C-alpha positions as a Markdown table, in Angstrom:
| # | Residue | x | y | z |
|---|---|---|---|---|
| 1 | Unk | 65.8 | 41.1 | 17.6 |
| 2 | Unk | 63.6 | 42.0 | 20.5 |
| 3 | Unk | 65.0 | 44.1 | 23.3 |
| 4 | Unk | 66.1 | 42.3 | 26.4 |
| 5 | Unk | 63.4 | 44.0 | 28.4 |
| 6 | Unk | 60.7 | 42.5 | 26.0 |
| 7 | Unk | 61.8 | 38.9 | 26.8 |
| 8 | Unk | 59.2 | 37.3 | 29.1 |
| 9 | Unk | 60.7 | 36.4 | 32.5 |
| 10 | Unk | 59.2 | 33.2 | 33.8 |
| 11 | Unk | 59.7 | 31.8 | 37.3 |
| 12 | Unk | 58.1 | 29.4 | 39.7 |
| 13 | Unk | 57.1 | 30.4 | 43.2 |
| 14 | Unk | 55.4 | 28.6 | 46.0 |
| 15 | Unk | 51.7 | 29.4 | 46.4 |
| 16 | Unk | 52.3 | 30.5 | 50.0 |
| 17 | Unk | 54.1 | 33.6 | 48.6 |
| 18 | Unk | 50.9 | 34.8 | 46.9 |
| 19 | Unk | 48.1 | 36.9 | 48.4 |
| 20 | Unk | 44.4 | 35.8 | 48.5 |
| 21 | Unk | 43.4 | 37.7 | 45.3 |
| 22 | Unk | 46.5 | 37.1 | 43.2 |
| 23 | Unk | 44.9 | 34.2 | 41.4 |
| 24 | Unk | 41.5 | 35.8 | 40.8 |
| 25 | Unk | 41.8 | 36.4 | 37.0 |
| 26 | Unk | 43.3 | 32.9 | 36.5 |
| 27 | Unk | 40.5 | 31.3 | 38.5 |
| 28 | Unk | 37.9 | 33.3 | 36.7 |
| 29 | Unk | 39.2 | 32.0 | 33.3 |
| 30 | Unk | 39.5 | 28.5 | 34.6 |
| 31 | Unk | 35.9 | 28.6 | 35.8 |
| 32 | Unk | 34.8 | 29.6 | 32.3 |
| 33 | Unk | 36.9 | 26.8 | 30.7 |
| 34 | Unk | 35.4 | 24.2 | 32.9 |
| 35 | Unk | 32.0 | 25.4 | 32.0 |
| 36 | Unk | 32.7 | 25.5 | 28.2 |
| 37 | Unk | 34.5 | 22.2 | 28.0 |
| 38 | Unk | 32.9 | 20.0 | 30.6 |
| 39 | Unk | 29.7 | 21.8 | 31.6 |
| 40 | Unk | 30.9 | 21.8 | 35.1 |
| 41 | Unk | 30.5 | 24.7 | 37.6 |
| 42 | Unk | 34.0 | 25.2 | 39.0 |
| 43 | Unk | 33.1 | 28.0 | 41.3 |
| 44 | Unk | 33.0 | 25.8 | 44.4 |
| 45 | Unk | 36.5 | 24.5 | 43.8 |
| 46 | Unk | 37.8 | 28.0 | 42.9 |
| 47 | Unk | 36.3 | 29.3 | 46.2 |
| 48 | Unk | 38.3 | 26.6 | 48.2 |
| 49 | Unk | 41.5 | 27.6 | 46.3 |
| 50 | Unk | 41.0 | 31.2 | 47.2 |
| 51 | Unk | 40.2 | 30.4 | 50.8 |
| 52 | Unk | 43.2 | 28.2 | 51.4 |
| 53 | Unk | 45.4 | 30.7 | 49.5 |
| 54 | Unk | 44.2 | 33.5 | 51.8 |
| 55 | Unk | 45.1 | 31.3 | 54.8 |
| 56 | Unk | 48.5 | 30.6 | 53.2 |
| 57 | Unk | 47.6 | 26.9 | 53.6 |
| 58 | Unk | 47.6 | 25.9 | 49.9 |
| 59 | Unk | 50.6 | 23.7 | 49.0 |
| 60 | Unk | 51.9 | 24.0 | 45.4 |
| 61 | Unk | 53.4 | 26.4 | 43.0 |
| 62 | Unk | 52.5 | 29.3 | 40.7 |
| 63 | Unk | 54.0 | 30.1 | 37.3 |
| 64 | Unk | 54.8 | 33.9 | 37.0 |
| 65 | Unk | 55.4 | 35.6 | 33.7 |
| 66 | Unk | 57.0 | 39.1 | 34.3 |
| 67 | Unk | 55.7 | 38.8 | 37.9 |
| 68 | Unk | 52.1 | 38.0 | 36.9 |
| 69 | Unk | 50.6 | 34.6 | 37.9 |
| 70 | Unk | 49.5 | 32.8 | 34.7 |
| 71 | Unk | 49.4 | 29.2 | 36.0 |
| 72 | Unk | 49.2 | 27.2 | 39.2 |
| 73 | Unk | 49.3 | 23.6 | 40.5 |
| 74 | Unk | 48.4 | 22.6 | 44.0 |
| 75 | Unk | 48.7 | 19.4 | 45.9 |
| 76 | Unk | 47.6 | 17.7 | 49.2 |
| 77 | Unk | 49.9 | 15.5 | 51.2 |
| 78 | Unk | 48.1 | 12.9 | 53.3 |
| 79 | Unk | 49.7 | 10.0 | 55.1 |
| 80 | Unk | 52.2 | 8.5 | 52.7 |
| 81 | Unk | 50.6 | 9.9 | 49.5 |
| 82 | Unk | 50.7 | 13.2 | 47.5 |
| 83 | Unk | 47.5 | 14.1 | 45.6 |
| 84 | Unk | 47.9 | 16.7 | 42.8 |
| 85 | Unk | 44.5 | 18.4 | 42.9 |
| 86 | Unk | 44.6 | 20.7 | 39.9 |
| 87 | Unk | 46.9 | 22.3 | 37.2 |
| 88 | Unk | 45.9 | 25.2 | 35.0 |
| 89 | Unk | 47.7 | 27.6 | 32.7 |
| 90 | Unk | 45.9 | 30.6 | 31.2 |
| 91 | Unk | 45.0 | 30.4 | 27.5 |
| 92 | Unk | 47.4 | 33.1 | 26.4 |
| 93 | Unk | 50.3 | 31.3 | 28.1 |
| 94 | Unk | 49.4 | 27.7 | 27.4 |
| 95 | Unk | 52.3 | 25.7 | 26.1 |
| 96 | Unk | 53.9 | 22.3 | 26.7 |
| 97 | Unk | 56.8 | 24.0 | 28.4 |
| 98 | Unk | 54.7 | 25.9 | 30.9 |
| 99 | Unk | 52.5 | 22.9 | 31.9 |
| 100 | Unk | 55.6 | 20.7 | 32.0 |
| 101 | Unk | 57.4 | 23.2 | 34.2 |
| 102 | Unk | 54.6 | 23.3 | 36.8 |
| 103 | Unk | 54.0 | 19.6 | 36.9 |
| 104 | Unk | 57.7 | 18.8 | 37.1 |
| 105 | Unk | 58.2 | 21.2 | 40.0 |
| 106 | Unk | 55.3 | 19.7 | 42.0 |
| 107 | Unk | 56.2 | 16.0 | 41.3 |
| 108 | Unk | 59.9 | 16.6 | 42.2 |
| 109 | Unk | 58.9 | 18.6 | 45.3 |
| 110 | Unk | 56.6 | 15.9 | 46.5 |
| 111 | Unk | 59.3 | 13.2 | 46.0 |
| 112 | Unk | 61.6 | 15.2 | 48.3 |
| 113 | Unk | 59.1 | 14.9 | 51.2 |
| 114 | Unk | 60.5 | 12.1 | 53.3 |
| 115 | Unk | 57.2 | 10.4 | 54.1 |
| 116 | Unk | 55.6 | 10.5 | 50.6 |
| 117 | Unk | 55.8 | 7.2 | 48.8 |
| 118 | Unk | 53.1 | 7.6 | 46.1 |
| 119 | Unk | 51.7 | 10.4 | 44.0 |
| 120 | Unk | 48.4 | 10.4 | 42.3 |
| 121 | Unk | 46.8 | 12.9 | 39.8 |
| 122 | Unk | 43.8 | 13.1 | 37.5 |
| 123 | Unk | 44.3 | 16.5 | 35.9 |
| 124 | Unk | 41.3 | 17.3 | 33.7 |
| 125 | Unk | 42.7 | 20.6 | 32.5 |
| 126 | Unk | 46.2 | 19.3 | 31.6 |
| 127 | Unk | 45.9 | 20.0 | 27.9 |
| 128 | Unk | 49.4 | 19.2 | 26.6 |
| 129 | Unk | 50.1 | 16.0 | 28.5 |
| 130 | Unk | 50.3 | 13.9 | 25.3 |
| 131 | Unk | 53.2 | 16.0 | 24.1 |
| 132 | Unk | 54.9 | 16.5 | 27.4 |
| 133 | Unk | 58.1 | 15.0 | 28.7 |
| 134 | Unk | 56.4 | 13.8 | 31.9 |
| 135 | Unk | 58.6 | 14.0 | 35.0 |
| 136 | Unk | 60.2 | 11.0 | 36.6 |
| 137 | Unk | 59.0 | 8.6 | 34.0 |
| 138 | Unk | 60.8 | 5.6 | 35.6 |
| 139 | Unk | 58.4 | 5.8 | 38.5 |
| 140 | Unk | 55.3 | 6.7 | 36.4 |
| 141 | Unk | 52.3 | 4.7 | 35.3 |
| 142 | Unk | 49.7 | 6.4 | 33.1 |
| 143 | Unk | 46.1 | 5.3 | 32.7 |
| 144 | Unk | 43.8 | 6.6 | 29.9 |
| 145 | Unk | 40.4 | 7.7 | 31.1 |
| 146 | Unk | 37.2 | 8.6 | 29.3 |
| 147 | Unk | 34.8 | 11.5 | 30.0 |
| 148 | Unk | 31.3 | 10.4 | 28.9 |
| 149 | Unk | 27.9 | 11.9 | 28.9 |
| 150 | Unk | 24.2 | 11.1 | 28.2 |
| 151 | Unk | 21.4 | 13.5 | 27.4 |
| 152 | Unk | 18.4 | 13.3 | 29.6 |
| 153 | Unk | 16.1 | 12.8 | 26.6 |
| 154 | Unk | 18.1 | 9.6 | 25.8 |
| 155 | Unk | 18.1 | 8.4 | 29.4 |
| 156 | Unk | 14.4 | 9.0 | 29.6 |
| 157 | Unk | 13.8 | 6.2 | 27.1 |
| 158 | Unk | 15.6 | 3.6 | 29.1 |
| 159 | Unk | 13.4 | 0.7 | 30.2 |
| 160 | Unk | 13.2 | -0.3 | 33.8 |
| 161 | Unk | 15.6 | -3.2 | 34.5 |
| 162 | Unk | 14.7 | -6.5 | 36.0 |
| 163 | Unk | 17.8 | -8.0 | 37.6 |
| 164 | Unk | 18.2 | -11.8 | 37.3 |
| 165 | Unk | 18.7 | -12.2 | 41.0 |
| 166 | Unk | 16.5 | -11.0 | 44.0 |
| 167 | Unk | 17.3 | -7.5 | 44.9 |
| 168 | Unk | 15.6 | -4.4 | 46.3 |
| 169 | Unk | 16.6 | -0.8 | 45.8 |
| 170 | Unk | 16.7 | 2.0 | 48.4 |
| 171 | Unk | 17.9 | 5.6 | 48.7 |
| 172 | Unk | 21.4 | 6.3 | 49.8 |
| 173 | Unk | 21.9 | 7.2 | 53.5 |
| 174 | Unk | 25.1 | 8.2 | 55.3 |
| 175 | Unk | 24.3 | 5.3 | 57.7 |
| 176 | Unk | 25.4 | 3.0 | 54.9 |
| 177 | Unk | 28.9 | 4.5 | 54.5 |
| 178 | Unk | 30.7 | 1.9 | 56.4 |
| 179 | Unk | 29.0 | -1.0 | 54.6 |
| 180 | Unk | 29.5 | 0.8 | 51.2 |
| 181 | Unk | 33.2 | 1.2 | 52.0 |
| 182 | Unk | 33.5 | -2.5 | 52.6 |
| 183 | Unk | 31.7 | -3.2 | 49.3 |
| 184 | Unk | 34.0 | -0.9 | 47.4 |
| 185 | Unk | 37.2 | -2.4 | 48.8 |
| 186 | Unk | 36.0 | -6.0 | 48.0 |
| 187 | Unk | 34.7 | -5.1 | 44.5 |
| 188 | Unk | 37.8 | -3.2 | 43.4 |
| 189 | Unk | 40.3 | -5.9 | 44.7 |
| 190 | Unk | 42.7 | -6.4 | 41.8 |
| 191 | Unk | 40.8 | -3.9 | 39.6 |
| 192 | Unk | 42.6 | -1.3 | 37.5 |
| 193 | Unk | 41.0 | 1.5 | 39.4 |
| 194 | Unk | 42.6 | 0.4 | 42.6 |
| 195 | Unk | 45.9 | 1.1 | 40.8 |
| 196 | Unk | 44.8 | 4.6 | 40.1 |
| 197 | Unk | 43.3 | 5.4 | 43.5 |
| 198 | Unk | 44.7 | 3.4 | 46.4 |
| 199 | Unk | 41.8 | 4.4 | 48.6 |
| 200 | Unk | 39.9 | 1.6 | 46.9 |
| 201 | Unk | 42.2 | -1.0 | 48.5 |
| 202 | Unk | 40.8 | -0.9 | 52.0 |
| 203 | Unk | 37.5 | -0.2 | 53.8 |
| 204 | Unk | 39.2 | 2.7 | 55.7 |
| 205 | Unk | 40.5 | 4.2 | 52.5 |
| 206 | Unk | 37.1 | 3.7 | 50.7 |
| 207 | Unk | 35.4 | 5.5 | 53.6 |
| 208 | Unk | 37.6 | 8.5 | 53.2 |
| 209 | Unk | 36.8 | 8.4 | 49.5 |
| 210 | Unk | 33.1 | 8.4 | 50.2 |
| 211 | Unk | 33.4 | 11.3 | 52.7 |
| 212 | Unk | 35.3 | 13.3 | 50.1 |
| 213 | Unk | 32.5 | 12.8 | 47.6 |
| 214 | Unk | 29.9 | 13.9 | 50.1 |
| 215 | Unk | 31.7 | 16.8 | 51.7 |
| 216 | Unk | 33.9 | 18.4 | 49.0 |
| 217 | Unk | 33.0 | 19.9 | 45.5 |
| 218 | Unk | 35.7 | 18.2 | 43.5 |
| 219 | Unk | 33.1 | 16.0 | 41.8 |
| 220 | Unk | 30.2 | 18.5 | 42.2 |
| 221 | Unk | 27.7 | 18.9 | 45.0 |
| 222 | Unk | 26.6 | 15.5 | 46.3 |
| 223 | Unk | 23.0 | 14.9 | 45.4 |
| 224 | Unk | 21.4 | 12.3 | 47.7 |
| 225 | Unk | 18.0 | 12.1 | 45.9 |
| 226 | Unk | 19.7 | 10.6 | 42.9 |
| 227 | Unk | 22.0 | 8.2 | 44.9 |
| 228 | Unk | 20.9 | 4.6 | 45.4 |
| 229 | Unk | 21.9 | 1.3 | 46.9 |
| 230 | Unk | 21.0 | -2.3 | 46.0 |
| 231 | Unk | 20.4 | -4.7 | 48.8 |
| 232 | Unk | 20.4 | -8.5 | 48.8 |
| 233 | Unk | 17.1 | -9.5 | 50.5 |
| 234 | Unk | 18.6 | -12.8 | 51.6 |
| 235 | Unk | 21.5 | -11.4 | 53.6 |
| 236 | Unk | 20.5 | -7.7 | 54.0 |
| 237 | Unk | 23.9 | -6.7 | 52.7 |
| 238 | Unk | 24.6 | -4.1 | 50.0 |
| 239 | Unk | 25.1 | -5.6 | 46.5 |
| 240 | Unk | 25.6 | -2.3 | 44.7 |
| 241 | Unk | 25.7 | 1.5 | 45.0 |
| 242 | Unk | 25.3 | 4.4 | 42.6 |
| 243 | Unk | 26.2 | 7.9 | 43.9 |
| 244 | Unk | 25.4 | 11.1 | 42.0 |
| 245 | Unk | 26.2 | 14.8 | 42.3 |
| 246 | Unk | 25.3 | 18.1 | 40.6 |
| 247 | Unk | 28.3 | 19.6 | 38.7 |
| 248 | Unk | 26.1 | 22.4 | 37.4 |
| 249 | Unk | 22.5 | 23.5 | 38.0 |
| 250 | Unk | 21.3 | 21.4 | 35.1 |
| 251 | Unk | 24.1 | 18.8 | 34.8 |
| 252 | Unk | 24.4 | 15.7 | 36.9 |
| 253 | Unk | 27.4 | 13.5 | 37.4 |
| 254 | Unk | 27.6 | 9.8 | 38.4 |
| 255 | Unk | 30.5 | 9.9 | 40.9 |
| 256 | Unk | 30.6 | 6.2 | 41.8 |
| 257 | Unk | 29.1 | 2.9 | 40.5 |
| 258 | Unk | 30.0 | -0.3 | 42.3 |
| 259 | Unk | 28.5 | -3.7 | 42.2 |
| 260 | Unk | 29.5 | -6.8 | 44.3 |
| 261 | Unk | 31.1 | -9.7 | 42.6 |
| 262 | Unk | 28.0 | -11.9 | 43.1 |
| 263 | Unk | 25.7 | -9.3 | 41.6 |
| 264 | Unk | 27.9 | -8.4 | 38.6 |
| 265 | Unk | 26.3 | -9.3 | 35.2 |
| 266 | Unk | 22.8 | -9.6 | 36.8 |
| 267 | Unk | 21.5 | -6.2 | 35.7 |
| 268 | Unk | 21.9 | -4.6 | 39.2 |
| 269 | Unk | 24.4 | -2.0 | 37.9 |
| 270 | Unk | 22.1 | -1.0 | 35.0 |
| 271 | Unk | 19.1 | -0.5 | 37.2 |
| 272 | Unk | 21.1 | 1.5 | 39.8 |
| 273 | Unk | 22.4 | 3.9 | 37.1 |
| 274 | Unk | 18.9 | 4.1 | 35.4 |
| 275 | Unk | 17.3 | 5.2 | 38.7 |
| 276 | Unk | 20.0 | 7.8 | 39.2 |
| 277 | Unk | 19.5 | 9.2 | 35.7 |
| 278 | Unk | 15.8 | 9.2 | 36.1 |
| 279 | Unk | 16.1 | 11.2 | 39.4 |
| 280 | Unk | 18.5 | 13.7 | 37.9 |
| 281 | Unk | 16.2 | 14.2 | 35.0 |
| 282 | Unk | 13.3 | 14.9 | 37.4 |
| 283 | Unk | 15.5 | 17.5 | 39.1 |
| 284 | Unk | 15.9 | 19.3 | 35.8 |
| 285 | Unk | 19.2 | 18.0 | 34.6 |
| 286 | Unk | 19.5 | 18.1 | 30.8 |
| 287 | Unk | 22.5 | 15.7 | 30.8 |
| 288 | Unk | 24.6 | 13.5 | 33.0 |
| 289 | Unk | 28.3 | 12.8 | 32.9 |
| 290 | Unk | 30.7 | 10.2 | 34.3 |
| 291 | Unk | 34.4 | 9.2 | 34.0 |
| 292 | Unk | 35.7 | 5.7 | 33.5 |
| 293 | Unk | 39.1 | 4.1 | 33.0 |
| 294 | Unk | 39.6 | 3.1 | 29.3 |
| 295 | Unk | 40.8 | -0.4 | 30.3 |
| 296 | Unk | 37.4 | -1.0 | 32.1 |
| 297 | Unk | 35.8 | -2.3 | 28.9 |
| 298 | Unk | 33.0 | -4.1 | 30.7 |
| 299 | Unk | 31.8 | -0.8 | 32.3 |
| 300 | Unk | 32.2 | 1.1 | 29.1 |
| 301 | Unk | 30.1 | -1.4 | 27.2 |
| 302 | Unk | 27.3 | -1.0 | 29.7 |
| 303 | Unk | 27.4 | 2.8 | 29.6 |
| 304 | Unk | 27.4 | 2.8 | 25.8 |
| 305 | Unk | 24.4 | 0.4 | 25.7 |
| 306 | Unk | 22.6 | 2.9 | 27.9 |
| 307 | Unk | 23.4 | 5.8 | 25.6 |
| 308 | Unk | 26.5 | 7.4 | 27.1 |
| 309 | Unk | 29.1 | 8.6 | 24.6 |
| 310 | Unk | 32.7 | 9.7 | 25.0 |
| 311 | Unk | 33.3 | 13.4 | 24.7 |
| 312 | Unk | 36.9 | 13.8 | 26.0 |
| 313 | Unk | 40.0 | 11.8 | 27.0 |
| 314 | Unk | 42.3 | 12.5 | 29.9 |
| 315 | Unk | 44.9 | 10.6 | 31.9 |
| 316 | Unk | 45.4 | 9.5 | 35.4 |
| 317 | Unk | 49.1 | 9.5 | 36.5 |
| 318 | Unk | 50.6 | 7.6 | 39.4 |
| 319 | Unk | 54.2 | 7.8 | 40.5 |
| 320 | Unk | 55.3 | 5.1 | 42.9 |
| 321 | Unk | 58.5 | 3.2 | 44.0 |
| 322 | Unk | 60.8 | 6.3 | 44.2 |
């Protein structure tokens, strides 16, 4: 039998009790894991975590083993919603129990905040979720999502599309944010993705979503040269958008594809994506990634026809009605 002093002592503490450099080794390992598993450069996100931790402005919890931080989970509370931004446990301490302990602490803590009525999360580095006893299951809905990618060599063989309705394509501009937000809210009405991200349900929410894509590194560094809009020449209104980012120096990511109801099935979406892929390849990207909800079979069929293939599964979790 091991001596009592050899038994690991695990405890959860609030992140505000840590100092700025306390998570450095953990964040260095997480940055490496994001690079190895997704080809994403996590350094921008890690830098934000360090900065907010130093300011004691990062909400969430750390898992300590014998006083050493080996895992963390942080969240953002906005209006009536809690958004779980990330959860990571170091490889040597990865277990169902440790990930479950962190996630449960965060979810139960958010539910105790009086004004919080909804919790959302898309945790790419939650590695034991399938085996986990997920917290507060009676309020939980889980949505399977796919991580897909296409090599630039494959994308380079795609033929230019010719939509079956009149349309012209233009580069993305921030001046189009308001109109794009209106398009997103209309296109996602009743869509499964509006159940995962409630920002899709209104133009105001969609505009916040667009601003987050442009300003923050969660989906990479926004890359305007590979972001396009489709315009209906008869009305002058947007009929589609495709926004892109750089998640690594040589890896692009399609952050948003949206087509109006009247343009759906006409080839507008295909051509928007093709143009983004072409631009990212010219920039030197060797591949491009995207994420899509598994229930969105129409979109997946389009991506697969273009040459995307699934490389990873993950889940989006939503707690509501508590």
